[in-house]
C-alpha positions as CSV (number, residue, x, y, z in Angstrom):
1,M,-15.6,42.7,24.0
2,R,-17.9,40.2,22.1
3,A,-16.8,42.0,18.9
4,F,-13.2,41.6,19.8
5,G,-13.7,37.8,20.5
6,A,-15.7,37.2,17.2
7,A,-12.9,39.1,15.2
8,A,-10.3,36.9,16.8
9,L,-12.2,33.7,16.2
10,C,-12.6,34.7,12.5
11,A,-8.8,35.5,12.2
12,I,-8.0,32.1,13.7
13,L,-10.4,30.2,11.4
14,S,-9.2,32.0,8.3
15,A,-5.6,31.5,9.1
16,S,-6.1,27.7,9.7
17,S,-8.1,27.5,6.4
18,V,-5.2,29.1,4.6
19,A,-2.7,26.6,6.1
20,L,-5.2,23.6,5.3
21,A,-5.5,24.8,1.6
22,Q,-1.6,25.0,1.3
23,T,-1.0,21.3,2.4
24,A,-0.4,19.0,-0.5
25,P,-2.7,16.0,-1.0
26,C,-1.7,12.6,0.3
27,P,-0.3,10.2,-2.4
28,N,-2.5,7.4,-3.6
29,F,-1.2,3.9,-3.0
30,E,-2.3,0.7,-4.7
31,L,-3.6,-1.8,-2.1
32,G,-0.7,-3.9,-1.0
33,A,1.9,-1.4,-2.1
34,R,4.8,-0.8,0.2
35,Y,5.7,2.6,1.7
36,P,8.8,4.3,0.5
37,W,10.9,3.3,3.4
38,Q,9.9,-0.4,3.3
39,T,12.1,-2.9,1.6
40,T,11.2,-6.1,-0.3
41,E,14.4,-7.7,1.0
42,I,13.8,-11.1,2.3
43,M,14.7,-11.3,6.0
44,P,14.5,-14.3,8.4
45,G,10.9,-15.2,9.3
46,D,9.5,-13.6,6.1
47,R,7.1,-15.7,3.8
48,Y,7.4,-14.8,0.1
49,T,6.2,-15.9,-3.3
50,S,5.9,-14.7,-6.9
51,I,2.4,-14.9,-8.3
52,A,1.4,-14.8,-12.1
53,L,-2.2,-13.7,-12.6
54,D,-3.8,-14.3,-16.0
55,V,-6.6,-11.7,-16.3
56,D,-9.4,-11.3,-18.9
57,R,-10.1,-8.1,-20.8
58,S,-12.0,-6.5,-18.0
59,G,-9.2,-7.1,-15.5
60,F,-10.6,-9.9,-13.6
61,P,-8.1,-12.7,-12.7
62,I,-9.0,-16.0,-14.2
63,R,-6.0,-18.1,-13.2
64,C,-3.1,-17.8,-10.8
65,A,0.3,-19.6,-10.6
66,F,3.1,-19.5,-8.2
67,G,6.7,-19.3,-8.6
68,K,9.5,-19.8,-6.2
69,N,8.2,-19.4,-2.6
70,N,8.9,-20.5,0.9
71,F,5.3,-21.2,2.2
72,P,5.5,-24.5,4.2
73,D,1.8,-25.2,3.6
74,P,0.2,-25.3,0.1
75,E,-3.1,-24.4,1.5
76,M,-1.7,-20.9,2.3
77,L,-1.0,-20.5,-1.4
78,F,-4.5,-21.5,-2.3
79,W,-5.9,-18.8,0.1
80,L,-3.4,-16.3,-1.3
81,C,-4.7,-17.1,-4.8
82,K,-8.4,-16.8,-3.7
83,S,-7.7,-13.4,-2.1
84,Y,-6.2,-12.1,-5.4
85,T,-8.9,-13.6,-7.5
86,D,-11.7,-12.2,-5.3
87,R,-10.2,-8.7,-4.5
88,W,-7.6,-7.7,-7.0
89,R,-8.3,-6.1,-10.3
90,A,-6.0,-5.3,-13.2
91,P,-6.7,-2.2,-15.5
92,A,-9.1,-2.9,-18.3
93,A,-7.5,-4.0,-21.5
94,G,-7.0,-1.6,-24.3
95,T,-8.2,-2.2,-27.8
96,S,-4.9,-3.5,-29.0
97,D,-4.3,-5.8,-25.9
98,P,-4.8,-9.6,-26.2
99,K,-7.8,-11.5,-24.9
100,T,-5.9,-12.5,-21.8
101,R,-2.9,-10.7,-20.1
102,T,-0.5,-11.9,-17.5
103,F,0.5,-9.7,-14.5
104,E,3.2,-10.6,-12.0
105,R,3.1,-9.7,-8.4
106,F,5.6,-10.4,-5.6
107,V,4.1,-11.2,-2.3
108,L,6.0,-10.7,0.9
109,I,4.4,-11.4,4.3
110,T,7.0,-10.0,6.8
111,G,8.2,-11.6,9.9
112,Y,9.2,-10.1,13.2
113,D,12.7,-9.1,11.9
114,H,11.3,-7.3,9.0
115,F,8.6,-5.5,11.1
116,V,11.3,-4.1,13.4
117,A,13.5,-3.1,10.5
118,D,10.5,-1.2,8.8
119,H,9.6,0.6,12.0
120,K,13.2,1.9,12.4
121,A,13.2,2.8,8.7
122,R,9.9,4.7,8.9
123,K,11.4,6.9,11.8
124,R,14.5,7.6,9.7
125,W,12.5,8.3,6.5
126,F,10.4,11.0,8.3
127,E,13.5,12.6,9.6
128,Q,15.0,12.7,6.1
129,H,11.7,14.0,4.5
130,P,10.3,16.6,6.8
131,Q,7.9,17.9,4.0
132,E,6.0,14.5,4.3
133,R,3.1,14.2,6.8
134,P,2.8,11.1,8.8
135,E,-1.1,11.1,8.5
136,C,-0.5,10.4,4.8
137,Y,1.2,7.1,5.7
138,P,-0.8,5.4,8.4
139,E,0.7,2.6,10.3
140,P,-0.4,-0.6,8.6
141,I,-2.5,-3.1,10.6
142,R,-0.7,-5.9,8.7
143,P,2.5,-5.3,6.9
144,D,1.1,-5.7,3.5
145,R,-1.8,-3.4,4.2
146,L,-4.4,-5.7,2.6
147,G,-7.7,-5.1,4.4
C-alpha cells in the first residue's frame, strides 16, 4: 500500500512540474507603467502632469520641468520631481548620445472614477484574454504602482 501511495505522489508531482514548466513567464513592467487594460484618459478627480527630465550620461535625472498640469498645490509638483530624481533612472547613454538627454513622462494620479473604470476594465480584459494569468498582474496598491 505504501508503494502505491508513493507512486501516486510521484505521479502527481511530476504532472504538476510539467504544468509549471509549460506556463509562460510573466511580462516585465517598468515601474509606474500601466497595465494593458488601464487608460491614460483623464477623468473627473484625476491629477495629471507632463514632466520633462534632463538626465546625465549615466541616466540620473539632473533637472525636471513640468508642463500642463492640474495640481492645485505646487508643493505636490516639488515632491513628484523629488520622487523622480531619487528613484527613476533612464538607460545609460550610448557612445553617440549627447552629454544630457531629455525624457518625457506623463504622470496620472487617478481619482475614484478612474479607479472604478480600471477595476471594471480589468475584469473585462481577463475575460477577453483567457491565456493571461491574474497573478502576473497583481492589484496595485496605488494606481500608479510606484512603491
